[in-house]
C-alpha positions, -999 to +999 in steps of 0.1 A: +000+000+000+015+034-009+026+055+020+016+088+005-008+102-021-002+136-037-035+155-035-042+188-054-069+212-045-079+240-068-095+274-064-111+285-097-133+311-112-170+304-107-196+317-131-233+318-122-252+317-155-257+282-169-276+296-199-244+313-212-223+288-233-193+311-234-191+312-196-195+274-193-167+269-218-145+294-200-150+275-168-142+242-185-111+257-200-098+269-166-105+236-150-085+218-177-056+243-173-055+237-136-058+200-141-027+201-163-008+221-137-018+196-110-007+167-131+026+184-139+032+188-102+027+150-097-009+150-083-028+117-084-061+133-073-074+168-081-103+184-062-124+213-074-149+237-058-187+236-058-198+253-090-165+246-108-185+244-141-213+267-129-229+277-097-264+288-109-277+320-095-311+318-079-320+351-095-310+341-130-327+307-127-360+319-111-390+317-134-402+349-117-368+366-118-345+383-117-363+405-091-383+378-074-371+344-063-393+315-073-390+280-087-360+276-110-366+272-147-340+247-156-348+248-193-326+279-193-295+258-186-274+248-216-272+211-207-255+202-240-225+225-233-223+214-197-221+177-208-195+185-234-173+203-209-177+174-184-168+149-211-138+170-222-125+172-186-130+134-181-111+127-213-082+149-202-082+131-168-076+099-187-049+114-208-031+128-178-037+097-157-051+116-127-083+113-107-106+143-107-134+154-084-155+179-103-187+195-089-215+204-114-253+202-117-267+168-127-298+168-148-327+145-139-354+136-164-386+145-144-373+165-114-351+193-104-314+185-109-290+174-082-261+196-070-234+170-075-197+160-074-185+138-102-156+114-095-136+108-127-110+080-126-075+081-141-090+061-170-112+091-179-144+075-167-171+089-143-171+062-117-192+078-089-214+108-082-223+124-049-254+146-046-255+173-019-278+162+010-283+191+034-289+222+013-298+258+021-334+269+023-331+284-012-316+253-027-342+229-012-372+252-018-365+265-053-336+248-070-325+212-064-334+176-056-314+166-025-293+135-024-296+106+001-264+087+004-227+091+014-202+082-014-167+069-010-140+060-035-105+046-033-073+058-050-040+041-045-050+026-011-066+058+002-103+061+008-121+095+004-156+107+012-174+136-005-192+166+010-208+196-008-221+230+001-237+232+036-228+195+043-197+210+060-219+223+088-234+189+097-210+168+119-232+137+116-223+134+079-186+132+088-193+108+116-208+086+089-177+088+068-156+080+099-176+048+102-170+041+066-132+042+072-122+072+051-087+087+052-101+121+042-132+140+030-132+163+000-153+193+008-164+216-020-180+249-009-190+279-029-186+315-018-197+329-052-214+362-047-211+360-009-187+375+016-175+367+052-173+329+052-142+326+075-162+304+099-163+276+073-125+272+076-130+269+114-157+243+108-135+223+085-105+223+108-127+212+137-141+184+115-106+172+107-097+170+144-130+155+155-126+127+130-088+125+128-089+126+090-077+148+062-100+175+049-096+191+015-115+223+012-120+236-023-136+271-027-139+296-056-112+322-065-132+349-046-110+372-026-141+386-008-153+352+003-131+350+034-118+316+024-091+300+003-087+265-008-064+242+011-058+209+028-061+203+066-043+174+083-058+150+109-046+173+137-064+203+123-034+221+109-033+235+074-009+214+053-012+238+023-031+269+012-039+284-021-031+322-026-051+344-002-056+370-028-082+348-046-060+341-076-071+310-096-045+283-086-039+247-077-017+236-048-005+201-039+004+183-007+012+147+003-016+129+022-002+102+046-017+072+063-016+088+098-015+066+128-037+091+146-065+084+121-069+047+130-062+052+167-088+079+170-113+059+150-109+029+172-113+051+203-144+067+190-160+034+181-153+019+216-166+050+233-198+052+212-205+015+219-200+021+256-221+053+257-249+038+236-250+004+254 
C-alpha cells in the first residue's frame, strides 16, 4: 500500500449563468488548465470547488426573476454544453492519468437537478457521483433535488468521502464517513457572490480534528469570500493553502496514512459503543 498520495486542491473562477455557453466553456477551459498544472506537479487526485463548471444564480434561474425568487426554470441551462465540458475534462483526466473530483449540476429527467460532485477515474471514466444532501433553504425550496447517500471512492490505497455545500456544517455526515473508514473527505463549498465565510474554515478544521482525518476544502477564487482552498491534516493544521488574494490556482500536498486516524477511529468506536449500550 502506498505510504503517500499527492493531492491537489484548486480554487477556480466560478460563473453563475448556466444559460451562457461562453461562460460554461470558460469554466471548462480553466478547469482543464488547472488539471494540467496539477498533473505536472505530480498529483494523483485533483479536487475542485462547488460550482466549478457553474454555480447557478437563484435570481437568474428563477422563473419569476430576476427581481423575485421562485421555482427555478432549468430549461434555461445549456445542458448540452455542460455535458460537453464534463466529457472533455473526463477525457483529459484519462490522458493525464489523474483522478478528478468535479462538482457540477446533474440533470434529472422528471425532477429538479442534483447539485453534485462527479468522480472521474484516471482512466477518464465517471465512476461515482455524490449529490448534496443538506442544502440551504433556497436550494431545497426552489432549485435542487437533495441526495440521500454518502459516497466513498478509493485511490492508491486511500479512501475518500465527499461533501458539498452546507454539508460542511453537519457533523453527523462526517461521523458517517468516519464509520466508513475514510482517510479524508473532499469538501467543495461555494462563496460565489457571498462575503465573510471565514467560519467555514474553522468548521473544516474542527471536523478534521474530530474525525482525525484529512479534509480538502475547495472554494472559488473569490478574494471577498473570506476563504481560500487548502488541505487540513488530521490534527487540524493547514498542510497547504492556495493564494489568499483569490488568484485561480492549484496547490498540492502529500496525504499520509496517519497513525492518529486509526487510533482515533478505534477510540471513537469503543466510546460510542459504551455510551450507547
